[in-house]
N, C-alpha and C positions, 0 to 999 in steps of 0.2 A: 469216352475217348479211348482210342487205341494207339499205342506207340509202336511203330515199326522200327526195328534196328536191322541194318544191313552192314555186315563187316566185309570189307574189301582188302585184298592184298595185291598191291599194284607192283609188278616186277620191273616196270620200265619207267616211262616218262610220267612222273607224278604231276608235273605242271600241266600237261595235256589233260590228265584226268580231272584236275580241279577246274580247268577251263571248260571241260565238257559238262561238268555239273553246274557251273555258273550259267551255262546256256540252258541246261535242262531245268534249272530252278525257275525259269520264267513260266514254265507250265505248272509247277507246283503253286506258284504265287497266284495263278489264275484259277486254281481248282477250288471250288466251294467245299470239297471234302477235306481239304488240307488245312489244319490249324496252324502249324509252324513246322520248320525243318532246320536242321543244322548238320553240316559236314565237319567232322573233327578228325585231326591227324594225330597218330600216335607219336609221341616224342621219343619213345624208346626204339620203335621200329618205324621209321618215317614212311615206309611203303605200306603201312597198315592204316586204314581209315574206317571210321564208324559213321554211317549216315543214320540220323534219327529223324523220323517224320511222325508227327502227331496227326492222326486222322480222326474225323468225327466218329467213326466206327470202323470195324474190320470190313463189314459189308459195304460201307461207303467207299472204302479203298478198293476192294476187289471188284465189286459190281459197278460202283459209281465211277471211280477214276479210271480203273483199268478198262472198263467197258465204255468209256466216254470218248469224246472227240480230242481231248488233250493228250491222252496217253500215247498215241502214235508219235507225236512230236517229241515227247519226253523220252520215249524208248529209243528213238533215232539218235539222240545225243549220247545216250549212255550204253548203247548196244555193244560197242567194242569192249566194254568192261564187264559184261554180264558173266563171262567165264572167270573173272577174278573174284566173284562173290564166294566167300567162305561160309557165311551164315546169313539167313534172312528169316526173321521171326516177328510175330506180333506179341505185344505185351499189354496187359491192363494195369493201370496205376492202382496202388493200394492206399490204405489210409495212412501209411507211414510217409509223411511229407513234412516239410518245414524249411526254415532258413537258418543259416548260421549267423554268427555274430560279427562277420566282417563288415556288414552294412548296418549302421545304427537304425533303430526304429525311428519313426517320425516323432514319437514322444521324446526320445532322447535328443534328437536333433533340434527340436523346438526349445529345449531347455528344461524339460520335465514338468512336474506339477507346479512348481513356483511360477514358471513362465506362463503356463496355461491359466493359472489363477489371476495373474496380472492381466492377461488378455480378457478374461470374462468380466473381471471387475470393471475395467475401463469400458468394455463393450456395453454393459448394462447401464452404466452412467450415460452413455450416448443414447441408449434405447429409451430410457424413461423420459428423456428430454425431447424426444422426437415426436412431432405431432401426428405422424402417420402410424407408427407402430407402438408409440408410448401407451396408448389406451389399452392395448392387449396385455400390458404388464403392470397395470395400475395397482393390482393387488398381489404383486409378486412377493413370494417368501424371501426374506432377507438372505437366506442361505442359497437361493437359486443360482447366483453366479458361481459359487463354489461347486455346487452340484453339477452344473454344466461343464465346469473344468474337469470334474471327475469323469464325466461321460467322454469328453474329448480325449482325456488321458487313456482311457480304456480302448477307445476306437483306434487311436494311433499307436497302440502297442505297449501301453503302460500298465499299471496295476489294475486289477479287475474290481476296483472298489465300487463302481457304480452298480455292477451286478451284485456284489456281496452286501452292500450297505443300502442301496437305494431301490432295488427291485428290478434292475436291468431293463431290457427292452420294453416290457409291458408298462413299466412306470413312465418311461420317456414317451411312449405312445399316448398314454393317458393325458399328457400335457397338451396334446394337439387335437384330440378328438372333439368335434363339435365347435372348434374355434372359427371355422369359416375364413381362413386366411386367404387374402387376395394376392394376385401376382405382384402388384405394386408393393404390398407389404413384404412379401418374400424378398423381392429385389432390394428393398431398403434394408432389410435385415442383413443380407449379404454385404451390401456396401458398407454398413456401419461396422460389421465385423472386420472387414478388410481395413477400414480406417483405424480401428482399434489395434489391429495387428501391427500396423505401421507405427502407431503412437507408442506402443510398449516394446518396440524393437524385436518383434518375432523375426526369426531368420527370413531374409528377403532374397535368398538365392533362388534362381529360376526353378530348380528341381523341387525344392520344398514348397514354394508358393503354388506351383502347378498341381502338385499332389494335394495340398491343403485345399486349394480352390476346387479341385475335383470332388473332394468329399463334401464341401460346403454346398456346392451346386446339387449334388446327388441327394444329400440329406434334406436340404430345404425344399426341394421339389417333391420328395416323398412326404414331408411334413405338410405341405400345401394340399396334396392329394388326400392324405389321411384326415385332414381337418374339415373336409367338405361334408355338408349334410348328406346322410345316407351312405357315407363311405364305410366299407367293411374290410379294413385291413386285417392281416393275421394278428391275432392277439398275443401270440407267443412266438418269439424268435430270439436268437442270440444277438448280443450287441455286435454290430458290424466291426470287422477289423480292416483297417485301411492301410495300405502300404504305398510304396513309391511308384508302383505302376511301371511304365516303360522307361522312366528316367531316374535312376537312383542318384543320391547326392554326389556332386563332384567333390572329391577330397584331395585333389592336387596330384 
């Protein structure tokens, strides 16, 4: 990824400038080389703007977008403001990245370890009584529900106990290899987990449940694929870390 920053100093009608970029953004939205974009206005100097555009690469921007069919329309909208550009540079992201504490992790929002242990305890009660997937867990370790709660806690931003105490991703992968899980079994697993989430009163706000469901769908589909005869998934990988995605929690 390459991040382009363009700094503008607009001496006149800033409303017209923003309207021009609103129109120009239509071409960015359609560009396969464009990942995302944002126009920000300086609060200290209202005539100063920073345009941030993330491109798939610098070459894709310069040769792909600028050399493509969309660029003439984009340029036509912003041409009156080209002379107002003070700086235009490409930057590459570094490994220094992260989030602050203003948005709680999914682990915190769910209620922490206690809530996830309630979830998995009830879930596996439902599982062992289910005729479709119960046989898969006929010889389940009594500690398995607690171990799965540890996994979910780490995935959702909590303590790394599953990695530290249980072996991390390779251990979880080992539970699925050779199991030959079917799609009906995967779907029943998902449905029972959602039933358990309701029964133990896991947060039911749309943002949490959408992100929670996103992970469950992703994780169970990987588990299904990894369980098939002849599957050769990577044997070593970090525990996935799952966040809010496009919809952080509504806090009023």
